C-alpha positions in Angstrom: -9.6 -13.8 -45.2 -8.3 -16.5 -42.8 -9.2 -19.4 -45.1 -5.8 -19.4 -46.9 -4.1 -20.0 -43.6 -6.5 -22.7 -42.7 -5.9 -24.4 -46.1 -2.1 -24.2 -45.6 -2.4 -25.7 -42.2 -4.6 -28.5 -43.2 -2.2 -29.3 -46.1 0.8 -29.4 -43.7 -1.0 -31.2 -40.8 -2.9 -33.8 -42.8 -4.0 -35.7 -39.7 -6.0 -32.8 -38.4 -8.9 -33.6 -40.7 -10.3 -37.2 -41.0 -12.3 -37.2 -44.2 -14.2 -40.4 -43.5 -15.3 -39.1 -40.0 -16.3 -35.7 -41.4 -18.2 -37.1 -44.4 -20.1 -39.6 -42.2 -21.6 -37.0 -39.8 -25.4 -37.2 -39.4 -27.3 -34.8 -41.6 -24.2 -34.3 -43.8 -25.1 -32.8 -47.2 -24.0 -34.0 -50.5 -21.1 -31.5 -50.7 -19.9 -32.6 -47.3 -20.0 -36.3 -48.2 -18.4 -36.0 -51.6 -15.9 -33.1 -50.9 -15.3 -33.2 -47.2 -12.0 -31.2 -47.3 -13.4 -28.5 -49.4 -16.6 -28.3 -47.3 -14.6 -28.0 -44.0 -12.3 -25.4 -45.5 -15.1 -23.0 -46.6 -18.0 -23.9 -44.4 -17.6 -26.5 -41.7 -14.7 -24.9 -39.8 -16.7 -21.7 -39.5 -19.7 -23.5 -38.2 -17.7 -25.2 -35.5 -17.9 -28.7 -37.0 -15.3 -31.1 -35.7 -12.5 -32.3 -38.0 -12.0 -35.6 -36.2 -13.6 -37.4 -33.2 -10.9 -36.3 -30.6 -11.2 -32.6 -31.3 -14.1 -30.5 -30.1 -14.3 -27.0 -31.6 -17.2 -26.1 -29.3 -15.1 -27.0 -26.2 -12.2 -24.9 -27.4 -14.5 -22.1 -28.2 -16.0 -22.1 -24.7 -12.7 -22.5 -22.9 -10.9 -19.8 -24.9 -13.4 -17.0 -25.7 -10.6 -14.9 -27.2 -10.8 -17.2 -30.3 -14.2 -15.9 -31.3 -12.9 -14.1 -34.3 -11.6 -17.3 -36.0 -12.4 -21.0 -36.2 -10.9 -22.4 -33.0 -9.3 -25.2 -35.0 -7.1 -22.6 -36.8 -5.2 -21.9 -33.6 -4.1 -25.6 -33.4 -3.5 -26.1 -37.1 -1.0 -23.2 -37.1 0.5 -24.1 -33.7 0.3 -27.9 -33.3 2.7 -27.9 -30.3 0.2 -26.0 -28.1 -1.3 -28.9 -26.3 -3.3 -26.7 -24.0 -5.3 -25.5 -27.0 -6.2 -29.1 -28.0 -9.0 -30.4 -25.8 -9.1 -34.1 -26.4 -12.0 -36.2 -25.2 -13.5 -39.7 -25.4 -15.8 -39.8 -28.4 -18.1 -42.1 -26.5 -18.9 -39.3 -24.0 -21.1 -36.3 -24.6 -19.1 -34.4 -27.2 -20.1 -30.9 -26.0 -18.9 -31.6 -22.4 -21.8 -29.5 -21.2 -23.1 -29.7 -17.7 -25.4 -32.7 -17.5 -27.7 -34.1 -14.9 -26.0 -36.9 -12.9 -27.9 -40.1 -13.4 -27.6 -42.5 -10.5 -27.5 -46.2 -11.6 -28.3 -48.7 -8.9 -25.5 -51.3 -8.8 -26.3 -54.9 -9.2 -26.2 -57.0 -6.0 -22.7 -58.5 -5.4 -21.5 -61.2 -3.1 -20.3 -59.7 0.2 -16.6 -59.8 0.6 -14.1 -58.3 3.0 -13.1 -54.7 2.0 -9.7 -54.2 0.7 -7.5 -51.4 1.9 -8.4 -48.3 -0.1 -6.8 -44.9 -0.7 -6.0 -42.7 2.2 -6.8 -39.0 2.2 -9.6 -36.5 2.6 -13.0 -38.1 1.8 -13.6 -35.8 -1.1 -10.4 -36.7 -2.8 -10.8 -40.5 -2.0 -14.2 -40.3 -3.6 -12.8 -38.5 -6.6 -10.0 -41.0 -7.1 -12.4 -43.9 -7.4 -15.1 -42.1 -9.4 -15.6 -42.3 -13.1 -14.5 -39.3 -15.2 -15.8 -36.1 -13.7 -18.7 -34.2 -15.3 -20.9 -31.3 -14.6 -22.0 -31.4 -10.9 -19.2 -33.7 -9.9 -16.6 -31.3 -11.0 -18.4 -28.4 -9.3 -18.5 -30.3 -6.0 -14.7 -31.1 -6.2 -13.7 -27.6 -7.2 -13.5 -26.1 -3.6 -11.0 -28.9 -2.7 -8.9 -28.2 -5.7 -8.9 -24.5 -5.0 -7.9 -25.0 -1.4 -5.0 -27.2 -2.4 -3.9 -24.6 -5.0 -3.9 -21.8 -2.3 -1.9 -24.1 0.0 0.6 -24.6 -2.7 0.8 -20.9 -3.4 1.6 -20.2 0.3 4.2 -23.1 0.5 6.1 -22.4 -2.7 5.3 -18.8 -3.8 8.2 -18.5 -6.2 6.8 -21.3 -8.4 3.3 -19.8 -8.7 2.5 -17.0 -11.1 1.9 -13.6 -9.4 -1.7 -12.3 -9.4 -0.6 -9.8 -12.0 0.7 -12.6 -14.4 -2.5 -14.6 -13.8 -4.5 -11.5 -14.8 -2.5 -11.2 -18.0 -3.3 -14.8 -18.8 -7.0 -14.5 -18.0 -7.2 -11.4 -20.3 -5.4 -13.3 -23.0 -2.6 -10.8 -23.3 1.2 -11.3 -23.2 3.4 -9.3 -20.9 5.4 -6.7 -22.7 8.7 -7.9 -23.8 11.6 -5.8 -22.5 14.3 -4.5 -24.8 17.4 -6.7 -24.7 19.4 -4.5 -22.5 16.5 -4.1 -20.0 16.2 -7.9 -19.9 19.9 -8.2 -19.2 19.9 -5.6 -16.4 16.9 -7.3 -14.8 18.6 -10.6 -14.9 21.8 -9.2 -13.5 19.9 -7.5 -10.7 18.0 -10.6 -9.8 21.3 -12.5 -9.7 22.5 -10.1 -7.0 19.5 -10.5 -4.8 19.1 -13.6 -2.6 16.3 -16.1 -3.3 14.3 -14.7 -0.4 13.9 -11.1 0.7 11.9 -10.4 3.8 12.5 -6.6 3.9 13.5 -4.4 0.9 14.4 -0.8 1.7 14.3 1.7 -1.2 16.6 4.8 -1.1 17.1 7.4 -3.8 20.8 7.9 -3.0 23.6 7.3 -0.6 26.4 9.5 0.7 24.4 12.7 1.4 23.9 14.4 4.8 20.2 15.3 4.6 17.6 14.5 7.3 16.0 11.8 5.3 19.3 9.9 5.0 19.8 10.1 8.8 16.3 8.6 9.2 17.2 5.9 6.7 20.3 5.0 8.7 18.2 4.6 11.8 15.8 2.2 10.1 18.6 0.2 8.6 20.4 0.0 11.9 17.4 -1.4 13.6 16.4 -3.8 10.8 19.9 -5.3 10.7 19.2 -6.7 14.2 15.9 -8.2 13.2 16.8 -10.0 10.0 19.5 -12.2 8.7 21.9 -10.3 6.5 20.7 -12.0 3.3 17.0 -11.3 3.9 17.4 -7.6 4.4 18.4 -5.7 1.2 18.8 -2.1 0.1 17.7 -1.2 -3.4 18.7 2.0 -5.2 16.6 2.3 -8.4 17.0 6.1 -8.8 19.4 8.1 -11.0 20.4 10.9 -8.7 23.7 10.4 -6.9 26.2 7.7 -7.4 27.6 6.2 -4.2 30.9 4.6 -3.3 30.8 0.8 -2.7 32.7 1.5 0.6 29.9 3.7 1.8 27.4 1.0 1.0 29.5 -1.6 2.8 29.5 0.5 6.0 25.8 0.1 6.2 26.2 -3.6 6.7 23.3 -4.3 4.3 23.3 -6.0 0.9 23.0 -3.0 -1.6 21.8 -3.3 -5.2 21.6 -0.3 -7.5 20.5 0.1 -11.1 23.3 2.6 -11.5 25.8 -0.2 -11.0 24.6 -1.7 -14.4 23.0 1.2 -16.3 23.7 4.6 -14.8 22.4 6.5 -17.9 18.9 4.8 -17.9 16.1 7.2 -17.9 13.1 7.3 -15.6 10.7 5.2 -17.8 13.3 2.6 -18.2 14.0 2.5 -14.5 10.3 2.1 -13.8 10.1 -0.9 -16.1 13.2 -2.5 -14.5 12.0 -1.8 -11.0 8.5 -3.3 -11.8 10.0 -6.5 -13.2 12.4 -6.8 -10.2 9.6 -6.4 -7.7 7.3 -8.7 -9.6 9.9 -11.5 -9.7 11.5 -10.9 -6.3 8.2 -10.5 -4.4 9.7 -9.3 -1.1 7.5 -9.7 2.0 7.8 -6.0 2.8 8.9 -3.0 0.7 9.8 0.2 2.5 10.2 3.3 0.3 12.2 6.1 2.0 11.9 8.9 -0.6 12.7 7.0 -3.8 11.1 8.7 -6.8 11.1 5.4 -8.8 9.4 3.7 -5.8 6.7 6.4 -5.6 6.1 6.5 -9.4 5.8 2.7 -9.4 3.1 3.0 -6.7 1.1 5.1 -9.1 1.4 2.7 -12.0 1.7 -0.8 -10.3 1.0 -0.3 -6.6 -2.3 -2.3 -6.7 -0.4 -5.2 -8.3 2.6 -5.1 -6.0 0.4 -4.9 -2.9 -1.0 -8.3 -3.7 2.4 -9.9 -3.0 4.2 -7.3 -0.7 3.3 -5.1 2.2 4.1 -1.5 1.0 5.3 1.2 3.3 6.4 4.8 2.7 7.8 7.7 4.7 6.1 11.0 4.7 7.4 14.2 6.4 5.6 17.3 5.3 3.3 19.0 2.8 6.1 20.9 1.1 5.1 24.1 -0.7 7.6 26.3 -2.5 6.4 29.8 -3.2 2.9 28.5 -2.3 3.1 25.9 -5.0 2.6 22.3 -3.9 5.8 20.2 -4.1 6.5 16.7 -3.1 5.0 13.3 -2.8 2.4 14.5 -0.2 0.5 16.3 -3.0 1.4 14.4 -6.2 1.3 10.8 -5.1 -0.1 10.1 -1.6 -3.9 10.5 -2.3 -3.7 8.3 -5.4 -1.8 5.4 -3.8 -3.2 5.3 -0.3 -5.3 2.2 -1.1 -2.2 0.2 -2.1 -0.2 1.1 1.0 0.1 -1.0 4.2 1.4 2.0 6.2 2.5 5.6 6.0 5.3 6.3 8.5 5.4 10.0 9.7 7.9 11.7 12.0 5.2 14.0 13.2 1.5 13.8 13.7 0.7 17.1 12.1 1.3 15.9 8.5 -0.8 12.8 9.2 -3.7 14.8 10.5 -3.5 17.3 7.6 -3.5 14.5 5.0 -6.5 12.8 6.6 -8.5 16.0 6.7 -7.4 17.5 3.4 -8.0 14.3 1.4 -11.1 13.2 3.3 -9.7 9.8 4.1 -11.9 7.1 5.5 -11.3 5.6 8.9 -9.7 2.6 7.4 -7.3 4.7 5.3 -6.5 7.0 8.3 -5.5 3.9 10.3 -2.6 3.4 7.9 -0.7 6.4 9.3 1.8 5.8 12.1 3.8 8.2 14.2 7.4 7.1 14.2 9.6 9.7 16.0 13.2 9.9 14.7 15.6 8.5 17.3 18.2 11.0 18.5 19.3 9.5 21.8 20.6 6.1 22.9 21.7 5.0 19.4 24.9 3.5 20.8 23.2 1.8 23.7 24.1 4.5 26.2 22.0 6.4 28.7 20.0 9.1 26.9 20.3 11.4 29.9 24.1 11.5 29.5 23.9 12.4 25.8 22.2 15.8 26.2 24.3 18.9 26.9 22.8 21.2 29.5 22.3 24.9 28.8 25.4 27.0 29.4 25.2 30.7 28.8 28.1 31.9 26.7 30.7 34.3 28.1 29.8 36.8 25.4 26.2 36.8 24.3 25.0 38.0 20.9 26.1 35.0 18.7 23.5 32.7 17.2 23.7 29.5 15.3 21.9 28.7 12.0 22.2 25.0 11.1 20.3 23.2 8.4 20.3 21.9 4.8 20.7 25.0 2.5 17.6 25.2 0.3 15.1 27.8 -0.9 12.4 26.8 1.6 14.9 27.6 4.4 14.2 31.3 3.9 17.6 32.8 3.7 16.0 36.1 3.1 14.5 36.0 6.6 17.9 35.2 8.1 19.4 38.1 6.2 16.7 40.4 7.5 17.4 39.4 11.1 21.1 40.1 10.6 20.4 43.4 9.0 18.1 44.5 11.9 20.6 43.3 14.6 23.9 44.3 13.2 25.7 43.8 16.5 24.7 40.1 16.6 26.9 37.6 14.9 25.2 34.7 13.0 27.2 31.5 12.1 25.6 29.5 9.3 26.3 25.8 8.9 24.8 23.5 6.3 25.4 21.6 3.0 24.1 22.6 -0.4 22.8 19.3 -1.9 23.1 20.1 -5.6 20.7 18.3 -7.9 18.5 17.0 -5.1 16.4 20.2 -4.7 16.1 23.6 -6.3 19.3 25.7 -5.8 19.3 28.2 -2.9 20.2 31.8 -3.7 23.2 32.6 -1.5 23.4 36.1 -2.9 20.5 36.8 -0.4 23.1 36.7 2.3 24.7 40.1 1.9 25.0 41.2 5.6 28.6 41.2 7.0 27.5 39.7 10.3 26.6 36.4 8.7 29.4 33.8 8.3 28.7 30.8 6.1 30.9 27.9 7.0 29.4 25.3 4.8 29.0 21.6 5.7 30.3 20.0 8.8 31.0 16.4 9.7 29.9 16.0 13.3 28.2 18.2 15.9 31.5 18.1 17.9 32.9 20.3 15.1 30.7 23.2 16.2 32.0 25.9 18.6 29.0 25.4 20.9 30.4 27.5 23.8 30.1 30.6 21.6 26.3 30.3 20.8 23.5 31.6 22.9 20.6 30.7 20.6 19.6 28.5 17.6 17.8 30.1 14.7 15.6 28.0 12.4 14.0 29.8 9.5 11.8 27.7 7.2 8.5 27.8 5.4 7.7 24.1 5.4 9.0 21.2 7.5 8.2 17.9 9.1 10.1 17.3 12.2 13.6 18.7 11.3 16.5 16.7 12.6 18.6 19.9 12.8 16.2 21.3 15.3 16.2 18.1 17.4 20.0 18.3 17.4 19.9 21.9 18.6 17.8 20.7 21.6 20.2 17.9 22.3 23.1 20.5 22.2 21.4 22.6 24.9 20.7 25.6 22.8 17.5 27.8 23.2 15.5 27.2 20.0 13.6 29.9 18.0 11.6 28.2 15.2 8.4 28.8 13.2 5.1 27.1 13.7 5.2 25.1 10.5 4.9 21.4 10.0 5.4 19.3 13.1 7.7 21.8 14.8 5.0 22.8 17.2 4.9 19.3 18.6 8.4 19.8 20.0 8.8 23.6 20.4 6.2 25.7 22.2 6.2 28.5 24.8 7.3 26.0 27.4 10.2 24.4 25.5 11.5 27.3 23.4 10.4 30.2 21.3 7.7 29.4 18.7 7.2 32.2 16.2 4.0 32.5 14.2 5.5 31.6 10.7 8.7 31.4 8.8 8.7 35.0 7.6 7.9 36.6 11.0 11.1 38.6 11.3 9.8 40.7 14.3 9.0 37.5 16.2 12.5 36.3 15.8 14.0 39.6 17.0 11.8 39.6 20.1 12.9 36.0 20.9 16.6 36.9 20.5 16.2 39.9 22.8 14.4 37.8 25.5 17.0 35.1 25.4 19.8 37.6 25.8 18.0 39.4 28.6 16.8 36.4 30.6 19.3 33.5 30.5 17.6 31.8 33.4 14.3 31.5 31.4 16.4 30.1 28.5 17.8 27.5 30.8 14.3 26.5 32.0 12.9 26.1 28.5 15.9 24.1 27.3 15.6 21.7 30.2 11.9 21.1 29.3 12.7 20.6 25.7 15.4 18.0 26.5 13.0 16.2 28.7 10.5 16.0 25.8 13.3 14.8 23.6 14.3 12.0 25.9 10.6 10.8 26.2 9.9 10.8 22.5 13.1 10.5 20.5 15.0 7.7 22.1 16.1 4.5 20.3 13.9 2.5 22.7 10.8 4.5 21.7 11.7 4.1 18.0 12.0 0.3 18.4 8.7 0.0 20.3 6.9 2.0 17.7 8.1 -0.1 14.8 7.3 -3.4 16.5 3.7 -2.1 17.0 3.1 -1.4 13.3 1.0 -4.3 11.8 2.9 -6.0 9.0 6.1 -4.0 9.1 8.3 -6.6 10.7 8.3 -10.3 9.9 9.9 -13.0 12.1 12.9 -14.1 10.0 12.6 -17.8 10.5 9.0 -18.0 9.3 
């Protein structure tokens, strides 16, 4: 039923069919000779006959296989401006342009003359520049040189060359999906805020919270600021969770761009499309995702494409389970995106070993995991040994500190059971409830009178350290908790469960490691031992602080990042 369109096109583009040429074809029948237009309309076009000597349907059919369902000439008749679809050729040459044997013709003898200066360049290109029009084997011989030049151009001017994903779209003959008008406007506005070149793009889900992940992000940004010019290091917030104050972003000293600045009510699918287009156009050398949901979801959908243009890194802390149900990117994303990643940065070795064993990763995949200990000492350039507080037994024992983010996995029920079984012991509880970022904690579990909940605090100096004789950490799942490292820095004897990476810092030589997060009796025995033997508490605190200085200094953090292949890029390259 395409012939009415062909007829309309031929009527509007009269020059597309030359009747004299078409009627004079060899072996033309009487209908073709007497009624060339009618014959071409109903028969010739469908049998790939040429409408004029400069248009080869066979060539167009071979070069654009997606035109198999229609006469190739129809594409040009209805779209005469599409020059790429109009393969013109010299009628004197072989009309099919098929590969032909190269016939060498011996030149006639010519009088010997002095050679004139010729073109300068690689011998292949010099030969090509003076050769007759290329055919078959000649073009095949020249193709490696063309391909090498194309790759060199791609490296020299990457922003002018289509990404591999766009090239794939073109090869498959499909058009990229057109965004809705507002999406297009947001993408354009976001791109205007980014510099022309981004060497390192850090993804965060939010700013302005006090969780451990945010503390880790601050350490990375502080270090990266010293390695890149300001305009080549950028912070991108594609998620919808918490808004942030521009002043808070300014204090980071990094150019910050957020989707919420332009479209705060955008849903997750919309944010994914916007993020994908920003990354596809921006093509940063390195993308470091620190817990961004949009970043992880994009890895599932487009990670293989983005990895062709950017080195992709993620942070991983623990295999979180809530009520024994898997929760978090370790379970839902990591095994499906490991191939696209350049590196997985872990603050403990336990989670890395567990992922390698649980998912049966190959040696090549396992080599993508890197242990990056969170820096706790020397952040301001001072001597780490002067930043730790030595153990000091309190004047009155029997007062413990609980300090952490308040969430269900922190086992408030265990803390309450400890308080109930040691009614003479006071427990001071400090920590923020990050609403909306994790399931809500049930504070009604804390019904014992010897537990005082003080809420969030600004700095460690706000804590009455001289009143505490121990630090309690109750949790079911962890990586390497910053609150625990801070307790070691403060010189407090630590009692913590053997979950996640805690056992890498706390053992029977550096603190009191209980069997699991719900082992109430183990916690009670440890509290009694600390109270009865303060000299043993002092010894273990000193060993823990020595381990902290060895592993968790800024110098160790910097050395580790510089050893990770592909994470850093020299800014002037």
